[in-house]
N, C-alpha and C positions, 0 to 999 in steps of 0.2 A: 505494499500499500504505500504510494507517492505523498510524503509529509509537504505541505503547503508552507514555505519560510514566509513569514511577517518579518518586513521591513516596519522600522519605526516610522513611523510619521515625519518627524524629525529630522531623519536623514533624509528621507523623501524630498522636504522642502531644503532642504541643504543643499542636495545635488540640481534642483529644479534652478535654486540662485546662483549655482555655481554656472552652470552651462548655458545661462540665459543672458551671464554678463555682456554687454554691448562690447562691441570687437570694432579697433581703428586700423582703417587701411595707413600700412606703413611701407613708403616707395624710398628706398634707398639707391643711391647710384655711384659708381665709382667711374673717376673721371681723372685719369691722367693730361694733364691739358700743355704739357709741350714747352715748360720754361715759360708758363703764365699767357703759353698764345704768341709769342713774340717770336715766333718762327715762321709766322702767317701772318701775311696784311692783314688788317683787322681782326686778329686772333681775340683779343680780350673781348671784345664785341660779341664775337662768336661763342664765346664763355657764358656771356647773360646771356645774348639769346636762346641758348640750347636752355639753359637751369628753367628759364620762363618757360619755353614752350613745354618741356618733360614736367615741369612742375615737379620734382623731387623733392620728398620731406627730408631728408639725408644727404648730403653727397662728402663722399672721400676724395680726395684731391691728391695726387702726386704730381710732384716737379713744380713745387710751390717754390718761390727765390728771393722773392722781395727785394724787385732790382731797384740801385740806385737809391737806396733808403726810404723805399716806398712802400708799406706793406700792406702785400696781395689781398688778405682776407679786409681786413677792413676798406679796401679799395673796393671789393667786389663788393660787400654789405653796402656801399654808399649808391653804386650804381643800379644795383636791384631794389633797394629805396628809392632812386628818382623814376625807376619805372612802377612803382607801385606794389614793389615783394619784400616782405620782410623775413630775413632770416637773421640767426643768432651765429656769432662766429666768435673764436679766439686766434688773437695772430698766433703765427706760426712759421716753420720753415719746412722746406722741403715734401711734406705732408700737410694739408690742411683738413679743416671740416667746418661745413654750414648745417644749418636746424631750424627748421620751421618751429619747434619746441625749443624750450630754455635748455641753455645748459647749466647742469648743477655744478661741473667742476672739468677743468682742464689740465692733462697731465702729459710729460713727456714718458713714455716707458722704456723708449731705447734709442738713444741718442749720438750722435757720430758728427764729430767734427772735421772730418776728411770728404765730406761730401760725398758718402757711399751709402746714404738711405738712413730712415728714421722710421720713428711708432710713436704715435701720439696716440690719447683718449681721451673722450669726451664723455661724461655721463647725461645722458639727452634725458628730461622730465617729461617721457610720455609711456604708457602703459604703467601696471599698478606696483612694480619694484625699480622700473626706469629701465633704459638700453645702456650698454655700456659700449661704444661704437670706438673700433678702433681703425686709422687710418693708417696704413703702411705703404714705406717708397723703399722696397729691398734694394740691396747691395746690386749696383747695374753691372759690378765685373765678375770674371769669372763665367761669363755668362754660357756655363758648357753646355748648353743645345747648341751652339756653333761647332763643338769638334765634331761630331760626325757628318756634319755636312761641309767639313773641309776647311774651317775659319779658324782662328786664336780667337777665344771669350775675351780676351781684354785687348788687343790690337784692329781685332776685327783684318787682320792681315791674311791672305788665303794661305793654306799648310800646303807642306809635300803632296801630302796624301790625308784623306778623313780618318777619325780617331774611334776604332771600331771594339775597343776593349770597356767594358760597362765600369770595371773598376777601376781606371784610369781618369775615367770621366766623372768618376762620383768623385776623386779623390779632389780633383780638379774643383768639382762643384764646392766642395768645402772648405775652398780655399778665399770664397765669401764670407761676407756676415749673414748671410740671409738665413741658415738654419738659427744663426745665433738669436737672430732677430723673431721669428717666430717661435723659439724656446721661451722668450721673452713674453711675447702676448701669451703663451698658454702659462705660464706662472703668473702672469696677470691678473688674466681672466678668471681661473679658478678661484681668488680672493671675491670677482665680480660676482660670478657664481652663488659662491656662498651666501651672499648679500639678497640672492634674492633675482637677480639682473637678468635681462636676456643680454647675449652677446653676440654681436654682427662684427667681421671685418671686413675692410674693404682696403684691395690694394693693387699695385702693378707689384708684381712679386720678381720680376725679371729671368722667371724660372718654368718651366713647363709644370703640369700636373703628372702623375704619374697616373692618372687615369686617360691618359690619350698615349702613352706610348707603352700600349700594350700589345701581345701577340697580332691583335686585330687590325693595329695601325703598322707594324713595325718595317712592312716594305712598302710602306706610303712617306709623302710628305719631308723627305729628306733623312728619315729615321734609318736608313744603313741596317737595316735586318736586326735594329736592336729591342729590344723590350728594357726600358729603364725606368726603376721607384724612385723618382727625382726626391731629394728630401725635405721641401717645405710641404708640399702637400701633404708626402705620406703621414709625419709629423702631426700633422692637424687631422688627417683620418684617422690617426691612431687613438687620437684623443676624443674622438666623437664628433666632429666637426664637419659638416656639411659643407662640400662644393655645389653653390646655387644651379647653376648650368647644367652642372651633368647631373643634377639631383631631377631635373625636368627633361633633361638630352642625356639620356644615359646611352647614347650610341654613338661613340666617336668617329666613325666612319660616317654617318651622316650626317651628323651636326657636331663639325669640328668647334666651330666657337671662334674661330680666330680672331683676336682683339691687337695683331702687330706684326709686320707692320701694314697699315690702313691704305690705302690708294686717295691719299689727299689730294684731290684736284689742285688746293689752292698751294701747294708747296712745290718745291724743287726736286724733281726726282732724286737727284745725288743725294737729298738732304734722308730721304724714305729708303735707300738700298743700302743695307751692311754688307750682305754676301752675294752679290749680285749673280755668281755661279751657281748659285744653289737653291733650294727652296727651302726656306727661312720663316714660312708662316708658323704662329705658334699662339695659344692661348696660353697669355701670362698676365693677362689683366681676371681678377677672381671677386666675387662677396661669398663670403664663408658664413657663417650662423653655426649656433648650437642650439641644435633640437630642445627644445620644454613645453609644456603643457601651453605656457602663455604666446607663442609665438609659430606662425606654423605660414610657411612658403606657399605664395598661390601662382608666380608667374613671373618668368624673367625676359629680358628682351638685349639684346645687340645694338648699340645704336652709333650709328656713322655710317660712312660711305660705304656699300655692299661688297666693292670689290678690293684686294689687295696686291703687294709688290711680291711677283710670281719669277722667280731667276731674272731679276731685275728690270722684269715691266711691269707696266700698270695693267690689272686687268679689272674689269667692269664687274665681275661675280667672281666668287669663292670657285673655282673649276671645280670641284669634287666633293659639294654638301649641298646640304637642302637647310642651310640657317636661310632666316628672314631677319630684317635690319627694318629698326625706324631711322628712317632717312633726316638727317641733319635738316635745323632750321639756318637757315642762311650759311654763315661761315664756318667750316668744321677748323677747329682752331689746332687740332695735333697730331701726332701719326700714329694712334691707338687709336679703336674703336673705344665706347664706353659701353660697362652693363648697368643694366637696371634690374633690381628686384624687389618683385611687392609682395611683402608680408601682411597678414593680419595679426594683430597681436591686442590680446585681451587688457 
């Protein structure tokens, strides 16, 4: 005989209250702005135009420079305000953050004095516990994904032949500070998670994802037959962080998600071309998050021109993928494509 389990009324009421809590839509954008847009005519205006058009709630920037003693974030906030759009932001260098929600605190997580990357963190007043948002521009030297393609990852000079030994490639990769920077994020984020905050990371990692260098792609895109578990993405995956683009597009063959180098029609081809005799298209811009009950991913988009630089030439569309793109508004200011993730947060 089956017994009926009676659930106390107060537990049912509590469950209803929790499940019916209102949810906010939270749009997060990762935006490498290529030296504050200075490499493209009207590049700064292009940054402003695209932020207004895309209407993100939070933006993580890479390549903030504060040229000529002018702080980029205050300048950007002022330009947006003149267009009737209000954001909050704190002065920073190398990386930056702006937010439609108030910023409770602003901290440097990993500074480097030699312009080889940095990580900052802002605590954003949104949701029940708030969001710890990390903006990362990781070390740009020892870009070891160029080695299998026959180019040096520091000088970008052509090598006598491609490097095909995975251990040698990963040894070179670890001469950068990228893994140290990601470990610093992971350590710091544990404190925020213990405080009940959602954690989101946006950045230009200057390193591919291991999810894009497995058996299914080893004979494509200049991978030279190699399977490589790249350090930064592996570190984050082992800690339970989710790559937003790969969550929505797990098939790396059909959806490569390239973010660099973008075919920017406003830029000189020579500035976009790093290894002209190779296919160096990569997904190096990311938005990660730590799953919890208050934060869920709804959608991910790539923003920017649909084409890439392919063997030193411009292409109008990625030749071997089914990715779709949100086209830029006005001038596209950068050699990267941007990434945008739409979350739902309690």
